C-alpha positions in Angstrom: -2.4 22.8 97.0 -2.1 26.5 97.6 1.1 26.6 95.5 -0.8 24.9 92.6 -3.6 27.5 92.7 -1.0 30.4 92.8 0.8 28.9 89.8 -2.4 28.7 87.9 -3.2 32.3 88.7 0.2 33.4 87.5 -0.1 31.5 84.2 -3.6 32.9 83.7 -2.4 36.5 84.4 0.6 36.0 82.0 -1.8 34.7 79.4 -4.1 37.7 79.8 -1.0 40.0 79.3 0.1 38.2 76.2 -3.5 38.2 74.8 -3.6 42.0 75.2 -0.6 42.3 73.0 -2.0 40.7 69.9 -1.3 43.8 67.8 2.4 43.7 68.9 2.7 40.1 68.0 1.0 40.6 64.6 3.3 43.6 63.8 6.4 41.6 64.9 5.4 38.7 62.6 4.7 40.9 59.6 7.9 43.0 60.0 9.9 39.8 60.6 8.6 38.1 57.5 9.1 41.3 55.4 12.8 41.6 56.6 13.6 37.9 56.1 11.9 37.4 52.7 12.1 40.8 51.0 15.2 42.2 52.7 17.2 39.0 52.8 18.2 39.7 56.5 19.5 36.7 58.6 16.6 34.9 60.4 18.0 34.6 64.0 18.7 38.3 64.6 15.2 39.2 63.2 13.6 36.6 65.5 15.6 37.9 68.5 14.6 41.5 67.8 10.9 40.7 67.3 10.8 38.6 70.5 12.6 41.4 72.4 10.2 44.0 71.2 7.1 42.0 72.2 8.7 41.1 75.5 9.4 44.7 76.3 5.8 45.7 75.4 4.5 43.0 77.7 6.8 44.0 80.6 5.8 47.7 80.2 2.1 46.8 80.3 2.5 44.7 83.4 0.8 46.4 86.3 3.2 47.5 89.1 3.1 45.8 92.4 3.0 49.0 94.4 0.9 52.0 93.4 2.7 55.2 92.9 2.1 57.8 95.6 -0.2 60.7 94.8 1.8 63.9 94.7 -0.3 67.0 95.4 1.0 70.5 94.8 4.6 69.4 94.1 6.8 70.0 91.1 
């Protein structure tokens, strides 16, 4: 039962991360459509690039597991 609750929490947190990237999804869709229909670029490379860009933005916005140590007076 604990595993099920943990799995739900993970899905919920992933959903919150994706929901926070609405602008990235919108931009990826608009740029992808522009490239495919106006630029006559092949569909699959554009799809892969848009998904990669959104995935990287989600990964970068994901909070780190360990907080960074506070450095005082160092370079």
